[in-house]
C-alpha atoms as a printed R data frame, in Angstrom:
    type eleno elety resid chain resno      x      y       z
1   ATOM     1    CA   MET     A     1 41.808 11.100  24.990
2   ATOM     2    CA   SER     A     2 44.020 14.092  25.708
3   ATOM     3    CA   MET     A     3 44.877 12.817  29.203
4   ATOM     4    CA   THR     A     4 47.660 10.765  27.586
5   ATOM     5    CA   ARG     A     5 48.289 13.096  24.650
6   ATOM     6    CA   ILE     A     6 51.548 15.060  24.742
7   ATOM     7    CA   PHE     A     7 51.663 18.520  23.190
8   ATOM     8    CA   THR     A     8 54.569 19.076  20.806
9   ATOM     9    CA   SER     A     9 55.041 22.150  18.634
10  ATOM    10    CA   ALA     A    10 55.053 21.048  14.996
11  ATOM    11    CA   ALA     A    11 58.189 21.352  12.885
12  ATOM    12    CA   ASP     A    12 56.035 22.635  10.007
13  ATOM    13    CA   GLY     A    13 53.979 24.938  12.215
14  ATOM    14    CA   ILE     A    14 53.384 28.651  11.784
15  ATOM    15    CA   ASP     A    15 54.980 30.997  14.315
16  ATOM    16    CA   PRO     A    16 52.035 32.497  16.253
17  ATOM    17    CA   ALA     A    17 53.946 35.781  16.448
18  ATOM    18    CA   THR     A    18 53.579 36.134  12.659
19  ATOM    19    CA   VAL     A    19 49.792 35.703  12.690
20  ATOM    20    CA   PRO     A    20 48.069 39.088  12.230
21  ATOM    21    CA   PHE     A    21 45.634 40.302  14.866
22  ATOM    22    CA   ARG     A    22 42.796 42.750  15.393
23  ATOM    23    CA   ALA     A    23 43.490 45.228  18.184
24  ATOM    24    CA   LEU     A    24 40.576 45.784  20.554
25  ATOM    25    CA   PRO     A    25 39.996 49.017  22.506
26  ATOM    26    CA   THR     A    26 41.321 47.298  25.652
27  ATOM    27    CA   GLY     A    27 44.653 46.738  23.917
28  ATOM    28    CA   ALA     A    28 43.998 43.014  23.605
29  ATOM    29    CA   ARG     A    29 45.035 41.305  20.388
30  ATOM    30    CA   LEU     A    30 42.522 38.976  18.747
31  ATOM    31    CA   PRO     A    31 44.295 36.568  16.342
32  ATOM    32    CA   VAL     A    32 42.947 37.082  12.846
33  ATOM    33    CA   VAL     A    33 42.022 33.442  12.362
34  ATOM    34    CA   GLY     A    34 40.592 30.978  14.862
35  ATOM    35    CA   LEU     A    35 39.570 27.346  14.929
36  ATOM    36    CA   GLY     A    36 35.817 26.782  15.057
37  ATOM    37    CA   THR     A    37 34.809 23.890  17.303
38  ATOM    38    CA   PHE     A    38 31.279 23.109  16.113
39  ATOM    39    CA   GLY     A    39 31.434 19.489  15.054
40  ATOM    40    CA   SER     A    40 28.173 19.506  13.087
41  ATOM    41    CA   ASP     A    41 26.931 15.976  12.412
42  ATOM    42    CA   HIS     A    42 30.123 14.803  10.745
43  ATOM    43    CA   VAL     A    43 32.864 15.221  13.341
44  ATOM    44    CA   SER     A    44 32.887 13.642  16.793
45  ATOM    45    CA   ASP     A    45 33.725 15.432  20.029
46  ATOM    46    CA   VAL     A    46 36.951 13.428  20.270
47  ATOM    47    CA   GLN     A    47 37.963 14.513  16.770
48  ATOM    48    CA   ILE     A    48 37.283 18.145  17.635
49  ATOM    49    CA   ALA     A    49 39.307 17.853  20.843
50  ATOM    50    CA   GLU     A    50 42.199 16.287  18.955
51  ATOM    51    CA   ALA     A    51 41.968 19.050  16.361
52  ATOM    52    CA   VAL     A    52 42.258 21.693  19.099
53  ATOM    53    CA   ILE     A    53 45.573 20.170  20.220
54  ATOM    54    CA   GLY     A    54 46.762 19.662  16.653
55  ATOM    55    CA   ALA     A    55 45.833 23.212  15.710
56  ATOM    56    CA   ALA     A    56 47.735 24.595  18.692
57  ATOM    57    CA   GLU     A    57 50.732 22.488  17.656
58  ATOM    58    CA   VAL     A    58 50.764 24.156  14.229
59  ATOM    59    CA   GLY     A    59 50.402 27.642  15.682
60  ATOM    60    CA   TYR     A    60 46.746 28.401  16.462
61  ATOM    61    CA   ARG     A    61 46.064 30.370  19.619
62  ATOM    62    CA   HIS     A    62 42.419 31.360  18.982
63  ATOM    63    CA   PHE     A    63 39.623 28.835  19.639
64  ATOM    64    CA   ASP     A    64 35.921 29.567  19.205
65  ATOM    65    CA   CYS     A    65 33.765 27.461  21.538
66  ATOM    66    CA   ALA     A    66 30.135 27.425  22.673
67  ATOM    67    CA   ALA     A    67 28.097 25.677  25.331
68  ATOM    68    CA   VAL     A    68 25.567 24.413  22.795
69  ATOM    69    CA   TYR     A    69 28.261 22.468  20.931
70  ATOM    70    CA   ASN     A    70 28.247 20.083  23.921
71  ATOM    71    CA   ASN     A    71 31.996 19.525  23.722
72  ATOM    72    CA   GLU     A    72 33.493 22.122  26.048
73  ATOM    73    CA   ALA     A    73 34.424 19.571  28.701
74  ATOM    74    CA   ILE     A    74 36.528 17.493  26.319
75  ATOM    75    CA   ILE     A    75 37.988 20.665  24.780
76  ATOM    76    CA   GLY     A    76 38.935 21.605  28.331
77  ATOM    77    CA   GLU     A    77 41.093 18.473  28.449
78  ATOM    78    CA   SER     A    78 42.786 19.635  25.259
79  ATOM    79    CA   LEU     A    79 43.425 23.086  26.701
80  ATOM    80    CA   ARG     A    80 45.033 21.527  29.762
81  ATOM    81    CA   THR     A    81 47.258 19.437  27.495
82  ATOM    82    CA   ILE     A    82 48.264 22.533  25.519
83  ATOM    83    CA   GLN     A    83 49.150 24.462  28.675
84  ATOM    84    CA   ALA     A    84 51.018 21.471  30.125
85  ATOM    85    CA   GLY     A    85 53.050 21.516  26.919
86  ATOM    86    CA   GLY     A    86 54.327 24.991  27.668
87  ATOM    87    CA   ILE     A    87 51.779 27.356  26.111
88  ATOM    88    CA   PRO     A    88 50.746 29.853  28.805
89  ATOM    89    CA   ARG     A    89 47.077 30.656  29.305
90  ATOM    90    CA   GLU     A    90 47.767 34.293  28.414
91  ATOM    91    CA   ALA     A    91 48.886 33.225  24.930
92  ATOM    92    CA   LEU     A    92 45.485 31.663  24.193
93  ATOM    93    CA   TRP     A    93 42.278 33.367  23.087
94  ATOM    94    CA   ILE     A    94 39.233 31.362  24.155
95  ATOM    95    CA   THR     A    95 35.699 32.362  23.220
96  ATOM    96    CA   SER     A    96 32.468 30.835  24.496
97  ATOM    97    CA   LYS     A    97 28.798 31.742  24.156
98  ATOM    98    CA   VAL     A    98 25.663 31.754  26.271
99  ATOM    99    CA   TRP     A    99 22.991 29.600  24.658
100 ATOM   100    CA   ASN     A   100 19.378 30.616  24.130
101 ATOM   101    CA   ASP     A   101 17.920 28.677  27.050
102 ATOM   102    CA   MET     A   102 20.284 30.509  29.441
103 ATOM   103    CA   HIS     A   103 19.269 34.056  28.572
104 ATOM   104    CA   GLY     A   104 18.772 35.793  31.901
105 ATOM   105    CA   ARG     A   105 21.039 33.231  33.568
106 ATOM   106    CA   ALA     A   106 24.343 34.190  31.981
107 ATOM   107    CA   ASP     A   107 26.285 33.994  35.243
108 ATOM   108    CA   ALA     A   108 25.455 30.317  35.693
109 ATOM   109    CA   ALA     A   109 26.062 29.619  31.998
110 ATOM   110    CA   CYS     A   110 29.459 31.302  32.045
111 ATOM   111    CA   ARG     A   111 30.576 29.533  35.214
112 ATOM   112    CA   GLN     A   112 29.595 26.190  33.685
113 ATOM   113    CA   SER     A   113 31.615 26.915  30.544
114 ATOM   114    CA   LEU     A   114 34.594 27.974  32.658
115 ATOM   115    CA   ALA     A   115 34.356 24.763  34.670
116 ATOM   116    CA   ASP     A   116 34.058 22.623  31.546
117 ATOM   117    CA   LEU     A   117 36.926 24.387  29.781
118 ATOM   118    CA   GLY     A   118 39.079 24.362  32.921
119 ATOM   119    CA   LEU     A   119 39.642 28.115  32.817
120 ATOM   120    CA   ASP     A   120 39.626 30.984  35.282
121 ATOM   121    CA   TYR     A   121 38.421 33.472  32.675
122 ATOM   122    CA   LEU     A   122 37.219 33.738  29.085
123 ATOM   123    CA   ASP     A   123 38.796 36.141  26.633
124 ATOM   124    CA   LEU     A   124 35.440 36.651  24.928
125 ATOM   125    CA   TYR     A   125 31.861 35.747  25.839
126 ATOM   126    CA   LEU     A   126 29.036 36.161  23.353
127 ATOM   127    CA   VAL     A   127 25.259 36.020  23.359
128 ATOM   128    CA   HIS     A   128 24.950 33.244  20.775
129 ATOM   129    CA   TRP     A   129 21.584 34.300  19.307
130 ATOM   130    CA   PRO     A   130 19.377 37.283  20.154
131 ATOM   131    CA   PHE     A   131 16.376 35.007  20.688
132 ATOM   132    CA   PRO     A   132 15.724 32.965  23.867
133 ATOM   133    CA   ASN     A   133 14.110 30.249  21.767
134 ATOM   134    CA   PHE     A   134 15.267 26.748  22.637
135 ATOM   135    CA   HIS     A   135 15.292 23.795  20.293
136 ATOM   136    CA   PRO     A   136 16.549 20.263  20.898
137 ATOM   137    CA   PRO     A   137 19.860 19.255  19.307
138 ATOM   138    CA   LYS     A   138 19.671 18.059  15.698
139 ATOM   139    CA   CYS     A   139 15.967 18.849  15.419
140 ATOM   140    CA   ASP     A   140 14.291 19.446  12.073
141 ATOM   141    CA   VAL     A   141 14.133 23.036  10.814
142 ATOM   142    CA   THR     A   142 10.347 22.942  11.205
143 ATOM   143    CA   SER     A   143 10.694 22.413  14.972
144 ATOM   144    CA   ARG     A   144  9.347 25.277  17.105
145 ATOM   145    CA   SER     A   145  9.717 25.934  20.810
146 ATOM   146    CA   PRO     A   146  6.237 26.261  22.398
147 ATOM   147    CA   ASP     A   147  7.300 29.387  24.303
148 ATOM   148    CA   ALA     A   148  9.266 30.927  21.427
149 ATOM   149    CA   ARG     A   149  9.076 34.677  21.033
150 ATOM   150    CA   PRO     A   150 10.670 37.404  18.925
151 ATOM   151    CA   TYR     A   151 13.506 39.688  19.944
152 ATOM   152    CA   ILE     A   152 12.463 41.655  23.014
153 ATOM   153    CA   HIS     A   153 15.053 44.294  23.739
154 ATOM   154    CA   GLU     A   154 14.375 44.543  27.464
155 ATOM   155    CA   GLU     A   155 14.967 40.816  27.831
156 ATOM   156    CA   TYR     A   156 18.144 40.961  25.765
157 ATOM   157    CA   MET     A   157 19.456 43.845  27.874
158 ATOM   158    CA   ARG     A   158 18.852 41.824  31.032
159 ATOM   159    CA   THR     A   159 21.241 39.204  29.670
160 ATOM   160    CA   TRP     A   160 23.674 41.857  28.445
161 ATOM   161    CA   ARG     A   161 23.816 43.437  31.904
162 ATOM   162    CA   GLN     A   162 24.759 40.038  33.273
163 ATOM   163    CA   LEU     A   163 27.626 39.834  30.772
164 ATOM   164    CA   GLU     A   164 28.761 43.285  31.878
165 ATOM   165    CA   THR     A   165 28.786 42.023  35.469
166 ATOM   166    CA   LEU     A   166 30.921 39.056  34.409
167 ATOM   167    CA   VAL     A   167 33.477 41.546  33.056
168 ATOM   168    CA   ALA     A   168 33.432 43.440  36.366
169 ATOM   169    CA   GLN     A   169 33.986 40.162  38.210
170 ATOM   170    CA   GLY     A   170 37.011 39.302  36.059
171 ATOM   171    CA   LEU     A   171 35.440 36.113  34.694
172 ATOM   172    CA   VAL     A   172 35.276 37.532  31.167
173 ATOM   173    CA   ARG     A   173 37.665 39.964  29.460
174 ATOM   174    CA   HIS     A   174 35.455 41.036  26.532
175 ATOM   175    CA   ILE     A   175 31.810 40.597  25.573
176 ATOM   176    CA   GLY     A   176 30.106 40.577  22.212
177 ATOM   177    CA   THR     A   177 27.150 39.675  20.085
178 ATOM   178    CA   SER     A   178 26.391 37.030  17.508
179 ATOM   179    CA   ASN     A   179 23.787 36.786  14.750
180 ATOM   180    CA   MET     A   180 22.672 40.363  15.307
181 ATOM   181    CA   THR     A   181 21.275 42.884  12.827
182 ATOM   182    CA   ILE     A   182 21.779 46.617  12.490
183 ATOM   183    CA   PRO     A   183 18.453 47.542  14.157
184 ATOM   184    CA   LYS     A   184 19.240 45.300  17.130
185 ATOM   185    CA   LEU     A   185 22.806 46.594  17.411
186 ATOM   186    CA   GLU     A   186 21.560 50.170  17.357
187 ATOM   187    CA   LEU     A   187 19.421 49.486  20.424
188 ATOM   188    CA   LEU     A   188 22.259 47.692  22.188
189 ATOM   189    CA   LEU     A   189 24.771 50.467  21.490
190 ATOM   190    CA   ARG     A   190 22.267 52.992  22.812
191 ATOM   191    CA   ASP     A   191 21.754 51.163  26.105
192 ATOM   192    CA   ALA     A   192 24.946 49.203  26.832
193 ATOM   193    CA   THR     A   193 27.469 50.303  29.418
194 ATOM   194    CA   ILE     A   194 30.100 48.041  27.857
195 ATOM   195    CA   LYS     A   195 29.885 48.093  24.073
196 ATOM   196    CA   PRO     A   196 30.228 44.817  22.151
197 ATOM   197    CA   ALA     A   197 33.820 44.158  21.132
198 ATOM   198    CA   VAL     A   198 32.768 41.870  18.291
199 ATOM   199    CA   ASN     A   199 29.786 40.661  16.336
200 ATOM   200    CA   GLU     A   200 30.015 37.063  15.148
201 ATOM   201    CA   MET     A   201 28.138 36.683  11.883
202 ATOM   202    CA   GLU     A   202 27.945 34.519   8.781
203 ATOM   203    CA   LEU     A   203 30.473 35.818   6.249
204 ATOM   204    CA   HIS     A   204 31.789 34.212   3.058
205 ATOM   205    CA   PRO     A   205 32.218 35.330  -0.574
206 ATOM   206    CA   HIS     A   206 28.611 34.489  -1.499
207 ATOM   207    CA   PHE     A   207 27.298 36.204   1.654
208 ATOM   208    CA   GLN     A   208 29.343 39.299   2.375
209 ATOM   209    CA   GLN     A   209 26.775 41.322   4.370
210 ATOM   210    CA   PRO     A   210 28.335 44.651   3.263
211 ATOM   211    CA   GLU     A   211 25.945 46.909   5.183
212 ATOM   212    CA   LEU     A   212 26.317 45.066   8.489
213 ATOM   213    CA   PHE     A   213 30.054 44.651   7.936
214 ATOM   214    CA   GLN     A   214 30.452 48.398   7.411
215 ATOM   215    CA   TYR     A   215 28.206 49.186  10.380
216 ATOM   216    CA   CYS     A   216 30.454 47.103  12.615
217 ATOM   217    CA   ALA     A   217 33.567 48.800  11.248
218 ATOM   218    CA   ASP     A   218 32.058 52.246  11.756
219 ATOM   219    CA   HIS     A   219 31.241 51.468  15.394
220 ATOM   220    CA   GLY     A   220 34.502 49.792  16.372
221 ATOM   221    CA   ILE     A   221 33.008 46.289  16.431
222 ATOM   222    CA   VAL     A   222 35.241 43.543  15.043
223 ATOM   223    CA   PRO     A   223 33.337 41.247  12.662
224 ATOM   224    CA   ILE     A   224 34.058 37.569  13.308
225 ATOM   225    CA   GLY     A   225 32.982 35.449  10.375
226 ATOM   226    CA   TYR     A   226 31.604 31.958  10.782
227 ATOM   227    CA   SER     A   227 31.113 29.602   7.806
228 ATOM   228    CA   PRO     A   228 33.973 31.433   6.037
229 ATOM   229    CA   VAL     A   229 34.296 28.821   3.290
230 ATOM   230    CA   GLY     A   230 30.550 28.395   2.836
231 ATOM   231    CA   SER     A   231 29.963 25.668   5.431
232 ATOM   232    CA   PRO     A   232 30.246 22.674   3.062
233 ATOM   233    CA   ALA     A   233 29.853 20.246   5.991
234 ATOM   234    CA   ARG     A   234 26.740 21.807   7.497
235 ATOM   235    CA   PRO     A   235 23.937 19.358   8.356
236 ATOM   236    CA   GLU     A   236 21.527 18.317   5.641
237 ATOM   237    CA   ARG     A   237 18.668 19.844   7.625
238 ATOM   238    CA   ASP     A   238 20.266 23.278   7.121
239 ATOM   239    CA   ARG     A   239 20.466 22.987   3.332
240 ATOM   240    CA   THR     A   240 17.981 24.478   0.871
241 ATOM   241    CA   PRO     A   241 17.800 24.125  -2.924
242 ATOM   242    CA   GLU     A   242 18.761 27.757  -3.538
243 ATOM   243    CA   ASP     A   243 22.043 27.523  -1.602
244 ATOM   244    CA   THR     A   244 25.200 28.207  -3.598
245 ATOM   245    CA   VAL     A   245 28.688 26.753  -3.103
246 ATOM   246    CA   ASP     A   246 31.479 29.298  -2.659
247 ATOM   247    CA   ILE     A   247 34.361 26.890  -3.252
248 ATOM   248    CA   GLU     A   248 32.890 25.900  -6.634
249 ATOM   249    CA   ASP     A   249 32.584 29.489  -7.849
250 ATOM   250    CA   PRO     A   250 34.672 29.819 -11.072
251 ATOM   251    CA   VAL     A   251 36.320 33.023  -9.837
252 ATOM   252    CA   ILE     A   252 37.369 31.393  -6.563
253 ATOM   253    CA   VAL     A   253 38.543 28.271  -8.383
254 ATOM   254    CA   GLU     A   254 40.662 30.297 -10.816
255 ATOM   255    CA   ILE     A   255 42.286 32.331  -8.025
256 ATOM   256    CA   ALA     A   256 43.041 29.088  -6.188
257 ATOM   257    CA   ARG     A   257 44.656 27.673  -9.324
258 ATOM   258    CA   ALA     A   258 46.804 30.788  -9.708
259 ATOM   259    CA   HIS     A   259 48.087 30.454  -6.135
260 ATOM   260    CA   GLY     A   260 48.342 26.666  -6.111
261 ATOM   261    CA   ILE     A   261 45.966 26.332  -3.155
262 ATOM   262    CA   HIS     A   262 42.510 24.943  -2.400
263 ATOM   263    CA   PRO     A   263 39.508 27.214  -3.068
264 ATOM   264    CA   ALA     A   264 38.656 27.087   0.651
265 ATOM   265    CA   THR     A   265 42.026 28.674   1.414
266 ATOM   266    CA   VAL     A   266 41.187 31.507  -0.963
267 ATOM   267    CA   CYS     A   267 38.048 32.192   1.074
268 ATOM   268    CA   VAL     A   268 40.090 32.388   4.285
269 ATOM   269    CA   LYS     A   269 42.644 34.724   2.685
270 ATOM   270    CA   TRP     A   270 39.876 36.985   1.386
271 ATOM   271    CA   ALA     A   271 38.208 37.092   4.808
272 ATOM   272    CA   ALA     A   272 41.342 38.064   6.695
273 ATOM   273    CA   GLN     A   273 42.428 40.636   4.115
274 ATOM   274    CA   ARG     A   274 38.950 42.164   4.015
275 ATOM   275    CA   GLY     A   275 39.120 42.864   7.741
276 ATOM   276    CA   GLN     A   276 37.079 40.144   9.401
277 ATOM   277    CA   VAL     A   277 38.229 37.283  11.643
278 ATOM   278    CA   PRO     A   278 37.388 33.932  10.025
279 ATOM   279    CA   ILE     A   279 36.870 30.921  12.295
280 ATOM   280    CA   PRO     A   280 36.880 27.928   9.927
281 ATOM   281    CA   GLN     A   281 36.184 24.535  11.444
282 ATOM   282    CA   SER     A   282 38.219 21.544  10.362
283 ATOM   283    CA   ALA     A   283 39.404 18.419  12.119
284 ATOM   284    CA   THR     A   284 41.832 17.616   9.295
285 ATOM   285    CA   ARG     A   285 45.395 18.716   9.954
286 ATOM   286    CA   ARG     A   286 46.145 19.543   6.316
287 ATOM   287    CA   ASN     A   287 43.150 21.867   6.195
288 ATOM   288    CA   TYR     A   288 43.477 23.683   9.497
289 ATOM   289    CA   ARG     A   289 47.189 24.213   8.905
290 ATOM   290    CA   ALA     A   290 46.429 25.611   5.432
291 ATOM   291    CA   ASN     A   291 43.850 27.987   6.941
292 ATOM   292    CA   LEU     A   292 46.448 29.406   9.329
293 ATOM   293    CA   GLN     A   293 49.156 29.523   6.668
294 ATOM   294    CA   ALA     A   294 46.704 31.456   4.502
295 ATOM   295    CA   VAL     A   295 46.932 34.571   6.659
296 ATOM   296    CA   VAL     A   296 50.731 34.788   6.871
297 ATOM   297    CA   ALA     A   297 51.891 34.256   3.278
298 ATOM   298    CA   ASP     A   298 51.083 34.876  -0.396
299 ATOM   299    CA   PRO     A   299 48.276 37.446  -0.037
300 ATOM   300    CA   LEU     A   300 45.613 37.917  -2.681
301 ATOM   301    CA   THR     A   301 46.210 40.784  -5.075
302 ATOM   302    CA   ASP     A   302 44.051 43.899  -5.130
303 ATOM   303    CA   ALA     A   303 42.537 42.673  -8.386
304 ATOM   304    CA   GLU     A   304 41.684 39.301  -6.837
305 ATOM   305    CA   MET     A   305 40.130 40.963  -3.808
306 ATOM   306    CA   GLN     A   306 38.047 43.170  -6.095
307 ATOM   307    CA   ALA     A   307 36.973 40.156  -8.145
308 ATOM   308    CA   ILE     A   308 35.753 38.352  -5.023
309 ATOM   309    CA   ALA     A   309 33.914 41.495  -3.895
310 ATOM   310    CA   THR     A   310 31.670 41.108  -6.961
311 ATOM   311    CA   LEU     A   311 30.615 37.540  -6.016
312 ATOM   312    CA   ASP     A   312 28.144 38.415  -3.263
313 ATOM   313    CA   LYS     A   313 24.882 36.558  -3.910
314 ATOM   314    CA   GLY     A   314 23.159 37.313  -0.611
315 ATOM   315    CA   CYS     A   315 23.160 33.571   0.024
316 ATOM   316    CA   ARG     A   316 22.608 33.061   3.747
317 ATOM   317    CA   LEU     A   317 23.278 29.416   4.612
318 ATOM   318    CA   ILE     A   318 22.571 29.419   8.375
319 ATOM   319    CA   LYS     A   319 19.025 30.726   8.244
320 ATOM   320    CA   GLY     A   320 17.878 30.027  11.810
321 ATOM   321    CA   GLN     A   321 14.411 28.680  10.991
322 ATOM   322    CA   VAL     A   322 14.139 26.903  14.353
323 ATOM   323    CA   PHE     A   323 14.086 30.286  16.114
324 ATOM   324    CA   LEU     A   324 10.857 31.455  14.486
325 ATOM   325    CA   TRP     A   325  8.073 32.116  16.969
326 ATOM   326    CA   LYS     A   326  4.809 31.567  15.113
327 ATOM   327    CA   ASP     A   327  3.318 29.660  12.199
328 ATOM   328    CA   ASN     A   328  3.431 30.885   8.616
329 ATOM   329    CA   GLN     A   329  6.722 32.726   9.056
330 ATOM   330    CA   THR     A   330  9.813 32.483   6.879
331 ATOM   331    CA   TRP     A   331 13.408 32.648   8.018
332 ATOM   332    CA   GLU     A   332 13.658 36.192   6.649
333 ATOM   333    CA   ASP     A   333 11.531 37.346   9.606
334 ATOM   334    CA   LEU     A   334 14.527 36.747  11.886
335 ATOM   335    CA   TRP     A   335 16.862 39.129  10.106
336 ATOM   336    CA   ASP     A   336 15.061 42.518  10.033
337 ATOM   337    CA   LEU     A   337 15.527 42.824   6.272
338 ATOM   338    CA   ASP     A   338 13.321 45.908   6.104
339 ATOM   339    CA   GLY     A   339 15.200 47.574   8.948
340 ATOM   340    CA   VAL     A   340 12.420 46.937  11.473
341 ATOM   341    CA   ILE     A   341 12.461 44.450  14.353
342 ATOM   342    CA   PRO     A   342  9.206 42.451  14.309
343 ATOM   343    CA   ALA     A   343  7.218 42.917  17.494
344 ATOM   344    CA   LYS     A   344  5.149 40.312  19.285
345 ATOM   345    CA   LYS     A   345  1.481 41.183  18.952
346 ATOM   346    CA   PRO     A   346 -1.085 40.659  21.729
347 ATOM   347    CA   PHE     A   347 -2.458 37.094  21.919
348 ATOM   348    CA   GLU     A   348  0.171 35.701  19.519
């Protein structure tokens, strides 16, 4: 694929120097929008890899990857093409994540991602989920790992210490969390030597997570928002009847009409202006270019931002049912809604 692809900066691209950023305590600059690389069930690995090159051609420098997406090797080809085209490694921000079945083996997981991506270091490495519960790709939401268990802080810290070692070794520049809750973050902040630079979390107008968002802001943790336009292409197995559709919300639609843009672009503008880092996934050039353009021009007004702030429905779309650890649980048990982390009881 990309072995014969030539990187060429697009005439209609966005100057990366104009893209806003979030400054981290290290002085590093995290571009305020990134390209998600989860292909779901609708986009092939080749399409994702082509989108990485195309996105870089229109000005993207931030790419959010993960081992579990099973496409890092082909994305690595794209990254080599981008660098061969004149974009230095230092101009790119590459994130990867340790998957659940590699908790406690983060060194091996990181080195595999580096090898697949063709990199000497990662800008950001995350613990993808706080649970070590494995499930096969594309399994039904009722699937359960036979050795599944709840969050056990001592086990999580063992993995976190390994990420801290990766920083000391120079293989990773920053480390962070994903799909965490306030009670879990409180324990991590208490015990970590290196604090998380970011927390990647579901964020969109119908699921704004105001308490967790504010907690991150108060503790110097940058919120990275996945599913920023409401994940319209998520797999059917992840859909439930009560889900709502952000880009069909009348308020979003009216703001889009006023700006002459797609409702999805409104969601990206809102995310960046609110203070999070959206990582929308698209393999369509028109869409990923519009998502980057969204953060450099024609901002939403204060009134529009306030109108969107009223749309929160608490509608979590990525519920994580496959990570439950016993029968007769609901997905809410994963998210510490009462402020308490469920403990594993004897003989469970």
